[in-house]
C-alpha positions in Angstrom: -2.5 -12.7 -4.8 -2.5 -15.7 -6.4 0.0 -15.1 -9.1 -0.6 -18.6 -10.6 -4.2 -18.7 -11.6 -5.3 -18.8 -14.9 -8.3 -16.1 -15.7 -11.2 -18.7 -15.4 -10.0 -19.6 -11.6 -10.0 -16.3 -10.8 -13.4 -15.5 -12.2 -14.9 -18.8 -9.8 -13.3 -17.2 -7.3 -14.1 -13.7 -7.4 -18.4 -15.1 -7.3 -17.1 -17.2 -4.4 -16.7 -13.5 -2.5 -19.5 -11.8 -4.3 -22.2 -14.1 -3.3 -20.3 -13.9 0.6 -20.3 -10.0 0.0 -24.6 -10.8 -1.3 -23.5 -8.0 -4.0 -25.3 -9.3 -7.2 -22.6 -8.6 -9.5 -18.8 -7.5 -10.4 -19.1 -4.8 -13.0 -15.0 -4.1 -14.6 -14.9 -0.6 -16.4 -11.3 0.6 -18.7 -11.1 3.1 -20.9 -7.1 4.0 -21.9 -6.0 2.0 -19.0 -7.7 4.1 -16.7 -7.9 1.1 -14.3 -5.0 -0.8 -14.1 -6.6 -2.5 -11.0 -8.6 -4.4 -13.9 -5.9 -5.4 -15.4 -4.2 -6.9 -12.5 -7.8 -8.7 -10.6 -8.7 -10.4 -14.5 -4.9 -11.3 -15.2 -4.9 -9.3 -18.5 -1.7 -8.3 -19.9 -1.5 -5.1 -18.3 0.2 -3.5 -21.8 -2.5 -4.5 -24.3 -4.1 -1.7 -26.5 -6.7 -0.5 -25.1 -7.7 2.6 -26.8 -11.7 1.9 -26.6 -14.0 1.7 -23.8 -15.0 -2.3 -22.6 -16.9 -3.6 -19.7 -16.5 -7.3 -18.0 -19.8 -7.8 -16.0 -19.2 -11.2 -13.4 -22.4 -12.1 -12.0 -22.5 -13.6 -8.3 -23.6 -16.6 -10.1 -24.2 -17.5 -14.0 -21.9 -16.7 -16.8 -19.9 -13.5 -16.7 -19.7 -11.2 -19.7 -18.0 -9.1 -22.1 -18.7 -5.7 -23.9 -16.0 -4.6 -26.5 -15.5 -2.2 -29.5 -15.9 -3.5 -32.5 -12.6 -3.1 -33.5 -10.8 -4.1 -30.7 -13.4 -7.4 -30.0 -10.7 -9.3 -29.2 -9.0 -7.8 -25.9 -11.1 -9.8 -23.6 -10.9 -12.9 -25.2 -8.7 -14.5 -22.5 -11.6 -14.4 -20.2 -14.6 -16.6 -19.5 -18.3 -15.2 -20.7 -20.0 -14.7 -23.4 -19.2 -11.2 -25.7 -21.5 -8.7 -26.7 -19.7 -6.3 -29.2 -20.5 -2.8 -30.1 -20.2 -0.5 -32.5 -22.1 3.4 -31.3 -22.8 4.1 -28.0 -26.2 3.9 -28.5 -25.7 0.0 -29.1 -23.4 0.2 -25.9 -25.9 1.3 -23.5 -28.2 -1.2 -25.0 -25.4 -4.0 -24.2 -24.9 -2.6 -20.7 -28.8 -2.3 -20.3 -29.3 -5.9 -21.5 -26.8 -7.4 -19.0 -27.7 -4.9 -15.8 -31.2 -5.5 -16.1 -31.9 -9.3 -16.5 -35.1 -9.8 -15.3 -37.1 -8.1 -13.0 -36.6 -8.6 -9.2 -38.1 -7.2 -5.8 -35.2 -4.9 -5.1 -32.4 -2.7 -6.9 -29.5 -4.7 -8.1 -25.6 -4.3 -6.3 -23.2 -4.3 -8.4 -19.4 -3.8 -7.5 -17.5 -1.1 -8.8 -14.2 1.1 -8.9 -15.4 3.4 -6.7 -15.7 5.3 -3.7 -18.8 6.9 -2.3 -17.5 10.4 -1.7 -14.0 9.1 -2.4 -13.2 7.9 0.9 -10.8 5.8 -0.4 -9.0 7.7 -2.9 -8.8 4.7 -5.1 -11.6 5.9 -7.2 -11.1 4.5 -11.1 -14.8 4.9 -12.6 -15.4 8.4 -13.5 -18.6 10.2 -12.1 -20.7 9.7 -15.8 -20.2 6.3 -16.2 -21.6 6.0 -12.5 -24.2 7.9 -13.6 -24.9 5.8 -16.6 -25.3 2.4 -14.8 -27.4 3.9 -12.5 -29.3 4.9 -15.4 -30.7 1.2 -15.7 -31.7 1.3 -11.9 -28.6 -0.3 -10.7 -27.3 0.6 -7.4 -22.8 0.9 -7.7 -21.5 0.0 -4.4 -17.9 0.2 -3.7 -15.7 -2.9 -4.9 -12.9 -1.3 -1.9 -13.3 -4.1 -0.2 -13.4 -7.0 -3.2 -10.0 -5.2 -4.3 -8.5 -5.8 -1.1 -9.5 -9.5 -1.5 -7.8 -10.0 -4.9 -5.0 -7.4 -4.6 -3.5 -7.1 -1.3 -3.6 -10.5 0.6 -0.1 -12.2 0.3 0.3 -15.8 -1.0 2.2 -18.3 1.4 5.0 -17.4 -1.0 4.9 -14.1 -0.7 4.3 -13.7 2.8 7.9 -15.1 3.0 9.7 -13.2 0.2 8.6 -10.3 2.4 10.2 -11.7 5.8 13.3 -12.7 3.7 13.0 -8.9 2.4 12.3 -7.3 5.8 15.1 -9.4 7.1 17.9 -7.6 4.5 16.9 -4.5 4.6 17.3 -4.6 8.2 20.8 -5.6 8.0 21.5 -3.0 5.4 20.3 -0.1 7.0 22.9 -1.1 10.2 25.3 -1.5 7.8 24.2 2.3 6.5 24.9 3.4 10.3 28.2 1.5 10.7 29.2 3.1 7.4 28.3 6.8 8.7 31.0 5.7 11.3 33.5 4.6 9.4 33.4 7.3 7.3 33.1 10.2 10.1 35.7 8.6 12.0 38.6 8.4 8.5 37.4 12.2 8.1 35.6 11.3 4.7 33.8 13.6 3.3 30.1 12.2 3.9 26.8 13.0 2.0 23.2 12.1 1.9 23.8 10.6 -1.4 26.8 8.6 -0.8 25.1 7.1 2.2 21.9 6.5 -0.8 24.2 5.1 -3.0 25.9 2.4 -0.8 22.9 1.1 0.4 21.7 0.7 -3.0 25.2 -1.6 -3.8 24.2 -3.4 -0.7 20.8 -4.2 -2.5 22.0 -5.4 -5.5 24.7 -7.8 -3.5 21.9 -9.1 -2.0 19.2 -9.4 -4.3 17.2 -6.4 -4.3 15.6 -3.7 -6.3 17.6 -1.2 -6.8 14.9 1.7 -5.5 16.0 5.2 -4.2 15.2 5.3 -0.2 15.0 8.8 2.3 18.3 9.1 3.1 17.8 12.8 5.2 19.3 14.5 7.5 18.5 17.8 10.5 16.3 19.9 8.4 15.6 17.6 6.0 14.2 15.0 8.0 11.4 17.4 8.8 10.2 16.6 5.0 8.3 13.0 5.2 9.0 12.5 0.9 12.5 14.5 1.0 14.9 12.4 -1.3 18.7 13.4 -2.0 19.9 13.0 -5.8 23.5 13.5 -6.8 23.5 17.4 -7.5 20.9 17.9 -4.6 22.3 16.6 -1.4 23.7 17.7 2.3 26.2 16.7 3.9 26.5 14.6 6.7 29.0 15.7 9.7 29.2 14.7 13.7 26.2 15.9 15.6 23.5 15.9 12.7 20.4 13.8 13.0 19.7 10.8 10.5 16.7 9.3 9.7 16.6 6.3 6.8 13.3 5.5 4.8 13.8 2.7 2.9 11.2 0.6 0.9 11.9 -2.4 -1.7 11.5 -5.8 -2.5 13.5 -8.9 -3.7 14.2 -9.2 -7.4 12.2 -11.9 -8.0 8.4 -12.6 -10.2 5.4 -11.3 -7.7 7.6 -10.2 -4.7 5.9 -8.1 -2.6 7.5 -5.1 -0.8 9.1 -4.4 2.9 9.3 -0.6 3.8 11.7 0.6 7.0 12.6 4.0 8.9 15.4 4.4 11.5 16.8 7.0 12.9 20.1 7.7 14.4 22.7 10.5 15.7 26.4 11.2 14.7 27.5 11.1 18.2 28.3 8.8 21.0 25.1 9.4 23.0 21.7 10.9 21.8 20.7 14.9 22.7 17.5 14.9 24.6 15.4 17.2 22.7 15.7 13.9 20.2 14.9 10.8 22.0 12.1 12.8 24.2 9.9 13.1 20.7 11.5 9.5 19.6 10.4 7.8 22.6 6.5 9.7 22.2 6.9 8.4 18.3 7.6 5.1 19.6 4.6 4.9 22.3 2.4 5.6 19.0 3.6 3.2 16.9 3.9 0.5 19.8 -0.1 1.1 21.1 -1.2 1.2 17.2 0.7 -2.5 17.2 -0.8 -3.6 20.5 -4.8 -2.6 19.6 -4.1 -4.7 16.2 -2.6 -7.8 18.2 -5.5 -7.5 20.7 -8.3 -7.2 18.6 -6.7 -9.9 15.9 -6.4 -12.3 18.6 -9.6 -12.0 20.1 -10.9 -12.0 16.4 -12.6 -8.8 16.4 -12.8 -6.9 13.6 -11.2 -3.4 13.0 -10.8 -1.2 11.0 -7.6 0.8 9.1 -9.2 4.2 10.5 -9.2 2.7 14.0 -5.8 2.0 14.5 -5.0 5.4 13.1 -7.1 6.9 16.1 -4.9 5.2 18.5 -1.6 6.0 17.1 -2.8 9.6 16.6 -4.0 9.7 19.9 -0.8 9.1 21.7 0.7 12.0 19.8 -2.1 14.5 19.9 -2.6 13.7 23.7 1.8 14.4 24.0 0.9 17.8 22.6 1.9 17.2 19.2 -1.0 16.8 17.0 -0.5 19.3 14.6 3.1 18.0 13.9 1.6 14.9 12.9 1.3 15.1 9.1 0.4 12.3 7.6 -1.6 9.0 8.0 -0.1 6.1 10.6 0.5 3.6 8.2 0.0 2.1 4.3 -0.7 -1.2 2.5 2.3 -3.1 1.4 1.7 -5.1 -1.4 3.7 -5.7 -4.9 4.0 -1.9 -4.7 5.3 0.0 -1.3 2.0 1.3 -1.1 -0.5 -1.3 -1.9 -4.1 -1.1 -2.6 -5.4 -2.9 0.7 -6.3 -1.2 3.5 -4.2 1.9 4.6 -4.1 2.6 8.5 -5.7 6.3 8.0 -8.2 8.5 9.6 -6.8 11.5 8.6 -5.9 12.0 4.7 -9.0 9.4 4.3 -11.4 7.5 6.4 -10.5 4.2 5.5 -13.1 2.0 6.4 -11.7 -1.1 5.1 -11.6 -4.2 7.8 -7.9 -5.6 8.5 -8.3 -9.2 6.8 -6.1 -12.4 7.4 -3.2 -12.1 4.5 -2.9 -8.8 4.9 0.1 -6.4 5.4 0.6 -2.4 6.5 3.0 -0.5 7.4 2.9 1.5 10.9 5.3 4.8 11.0 3.9 7.5 13.4 5.7 10.8 13.0 6.4 13.8 14.6 8.0 17.5 12.2 9.7 20.5 13.0 9.9 22.4 9.7 13.1 23.5 9.5 14.5 21.8 12.4 13.9 18.0 12.5 11.4 15.2 11.9 11.1 12.0 13.3 9.7 8.7 12.1 9.8 5.1 13.1 8.3 2.6 10.8 8.1 -1.2 10.8 5.5 -3.6 9.0 3.0 -5.7 10.4 1.7 -8.7 8.6 -1.5 -10.3 9.9 -2.6 -14.1 10.1 -5.8 -15.9 10.9 -5.2 -15.3 14.7 -1.9 -13.1 15.2 0.1 -10.6 13.9 4.0 -10.9 12.8 6.4 -7.9 12.6 8.6 -8.1 10.5 11.9 -6.9 10.5 13.2 -7.8 13.3 14.5 -6.4 16.3 12.1 -3.4 15.5 14.0 0.2 17.2 13.3 1.0 20.5 16.0 4.0 21.0 17.6 6.4 18.3 21.2 4.9 17.1 24.2 7.0 18.6 26.3 6.6 15.4 29.8 6.8 17.0 29.2 4.7 19.8 31.6 1.6 20.0 29.5 -1.5 19.3 
């Protein structure tokens, strides 16, 4: 992610990536902001009027081409390349045929588009009809997933530093939240999930972090991976309760990227064995996934997101709780907490994208017993050229006994 680049520099970088991938071009398409990735990758105004279809074709070599409708023909003027204007659908088809089939080739042209065959990676932005139209010109669309990752999920050095700073602040605020629970319980103050969530939001503001709501859950609520309390719907926190905090946000700065962490605690001086036993399985699944990534990155061996999920899920399945691990092991982290790079997933989808230098993702296995409790432990992994970095140190190794004197 290089926010400082102008569109011309971005297009030149795209062409280098296309040649490396041995693709003939990348066809961007949008209708009424159906593809937000196109705006971000091409550095277009994401709020521009876009009531008509437009295409932008970046060949691996040569001049890009803009195809725009006559009443909105100026919308892509910030991009380099020649402009082709169409009025009716017949002209649109003719313009597309012109740019996609320029000269006879010995083999069918392969161009990237924002779609995923069989919807393996659920970020398909191009409708099936448009794919059919492109194929009718004798061109084979191929997924742009790896290219999107290259331009949407690779941190710049500044973004890496902002992620580290946000992770350190988040780590500290989560520990403070556990301490606030202890203070309130010892003082016999009525305490709810909402109260602690508001405490954390106040600390976000003080630390220069965006005020994003978080998962603050106790007891049975912890078995719902996406539970969030509200002012009107929340549960009390009392002695003997199991607590889960899952918080994700970023620094309140331009181009900042997210951090996403999950910790668990028990409102008592010691943690009951039923919770510790499940946490230890989850921790082993988390650490096994991290070790697998670290070993392969250091060895220079390519790995894919699905492979990492298999490692983590295998630990939990071997322990007998495969049915209680109900989500992927992790997700891409970018400017949004769920980014557009490789996910650690061979469960909800089979993510075949490679883990490349500069990407960041969560590792967050969990075991959930509906109506009782759920345990999840989440850390963030940043990948450098020859190693990985687990941010937000120190990571959790045991459930926090919240009322134990520290």
